[in-house]
C-alpha positions as CSV (number, residue, x, y, z in Angstrom):
1,X,0.0,0.0,0.0
2,X,2.9,2.3,0.6
3,X,4.1,1.7,-2.9
4,X,0.7,2.8,-4.3
5,X,0.9,6.0,-2.1
6,X,4.4,6.7,-3.4
7,X,3.3,6.1,-7.0
8,X,0.4,8.4,-6.6
9,X,2.5,11.2,-5.1
10,X,5.0,10.8,-8.0
11,X,2.1,10.8,-10.5
12,X,0.8,14.0,-8.9
13,X,4.0,15.8,-9.8
14,X,3.6,15.0,-13.5
15,X,1.0,16.8,-15.5
16,X,-0.5,15.3,-18.7
17,X,1.4,12.0,-18.5
18,X,0.7,11.7,-14.8
19,X,-3.0,12.1,-15.3
20,X,-3.0,9.5,-18.1
21,X,-1.0,7.1,-15.8
22,X,-3.3,7.8,-12.9
23,X,-6.3,7.0,-15.1
24,X,-4.6,3.8,-16.2
25,X,-4.0,2.8,-12.6
26,X,-7.6,3.5,-11.7
27,X,-8.9,1.4,-14.6
28,X,-6.4,-1.4,-13.6
29,X,-7.6,-1.4,-10.0
30,X,-11.3,-1.4,-11.1
31,X,-10.7,-4.4,-13.3
32,X,-8.7,-6.2,-10.6
33,X,-11.5,-5.6,-8.1
34,X,-14.1,-6.9,-10.6
35,X,-12.1,-10.1,-11.0
36,X,-11.9,-10.7,-7.2
37,X,-14.4,-13.4,-6.3
38,X,-16.9,-12.3,-3.6
39,X,-18.9,-15.0,-2.0
40,X,-22.3,-13.4,-1.8
41,X,-23.9,-16.4,-0.2
42,X,-21.5,-16.3,2.7
43,X,-22.1,-12.5,3.1
44,X,-25.9,-13.1,3.2
45,X,-25.4,-15.9,5.8
46,X,-23.4,-13.6,8.0
47,X,-26.2,-11.0,7.8
48,X,-28.9,-13.7,8.4
49,X,-27.1,-15.1,11.5
50,X,-26.7,-11.7,13.1
51,X,-29.3,-12.0,15.8
52,X,-30.5,-8.8,17.3
53,X,-32.6,-10.4,20.0
54,X,-31.0,-8.2,22.7
55,X,-32.4,-4.9,21.3
56,X,-35.6,-4.8,23.3
57,X,-33.6,-5.3,26.6
58,X,-31.1,-2.6,25.5
59,X,-34.0,-0.2,24.7
60,X,-35.5,-0.8,28.2
61,X,-32.1,-0.3,29.8
62,X,-31.6,3.0,27.9
63,X,-35.1,4.2,29.0
64,X,-34.2,3.4,32.6
65,X,-30.9,5.3,32.3
66,X,-32.7,8.2,30.7
67,X,-35.2,8.3,33.6
68,X,-32.3,8.3,36.1
69,X,-30.5,11.1,34.3
70,X,-33.7,13.2,34.1
71,X,-34.2,12.8,37.9
72,X,-30.6,13.8,38.5
73,X,-31.0,16.8,36.2
74,X,-34.2,17.9,38.1
75,X,-32.3,17.6,41.4
76,X,-29.4,19.7,40.1
77,X,-31.9,22.4,38.9
78,X,-33.5,22.4,42.3
79,X,-30.2,22.7,44.1
80,X,-29.1,25.5,41.8
81,X,-32.4,27.3,42.4
82,X,-31.9,27.0,46.2
83,X,-28.3,28.2,46.0
84,X,-29.4,31.2,43.9
85,X,-32.1,32.2,46.4
86,X,-35.0,30.5,44.9
87,X,-37.5,28.3,46.7
């Protein structure tokens, strides 16, 4: 990957020839990526096996935390009001 970065920085210093070489590199990388075999079935299996059964419990826990934080905020507001002379 370092060689690609070096190559790109060298191509950046060249003007028309550098641009042509850069386009050639991009086309080469696109063709190479197209030839790479991607196992779509395995990717779908990974997504299918991703069980999100813990989300309802997480939602309830976040609601409880939100309630606790709101109570703490109310108490802080009350303390501030008392310190500032309010009742």
